[in-house]
N, C-alpha and C positions, 0 to 999 in steps of 0.2 A: 480407491478413493480419488474424488476430484481434487485437483490442486487450484487453489483460490489465491489470487493475488490482489491485496487491497492497496490502491495508492491514495495517500491523503497529504495534507499540507497545502503547499502552493504557494504562489505569489500574490494571490488575490486578496482583497480585504476578508475574505471568508476563511483565511488560514486558520484561525483559532477554532471556528465552528467545525471545519473539517476534522481536526485533531479530536475533538469531543465526539463527533460522529463516529470516527475510527475506533476510539476506545469504547463505545458503547456496542459496536458490532463485535469487536475482537472479545469482549466480555461476555457475549451472549450466543455466539456462533457454536454450534455442535462440533466440537473438534474431533468426535468419533466418527463423524461423517465426511469431514473436509480436512485437507492439509492447508493450514491458512499461513500466509506469508505477507510480507508488507514492504512497500517503498514509500519513505518519507521525502517529501519535496520541501525544501527549505525556502524561506522567504526571498533568498537570492537565488532561487532557481537550481540548487544542487540537489540530485535525486541520490538518496542514500538508501543502502540496504544494509542492515546490521552495521550502522555507523560507517560504512565504507561507500565512497562515491562510486556510482555505476558510470561506465563509459559508453557501453553500447547497450542501451535501454531497450530497443526493440528486439534484440536477440535474447535478453534477459526475460522479457514479458513473453515471448514465444514459448518458455518452458511451463506455462500455466495453461489450465483448461478455462478458467473463467477470470476476468480482471474487472474489478470494481474501482473507478475513480470516484473517490469520495470528496 
């Protein structure tokens, strides 16, 4: 199965829209076809995975087949 990473949130004025888009995707993606994970970017630009701040983002992203910035 393909491993998909969804990155959402962020520091822009579109932060809340990004969260809504993420929720739509995560609730509708076929989890029997894909392994889905996510990174949330806070408004103050902290990158969180499972509520833990990521230090080496590039190395973390390399673990996935597909990355979608939302």
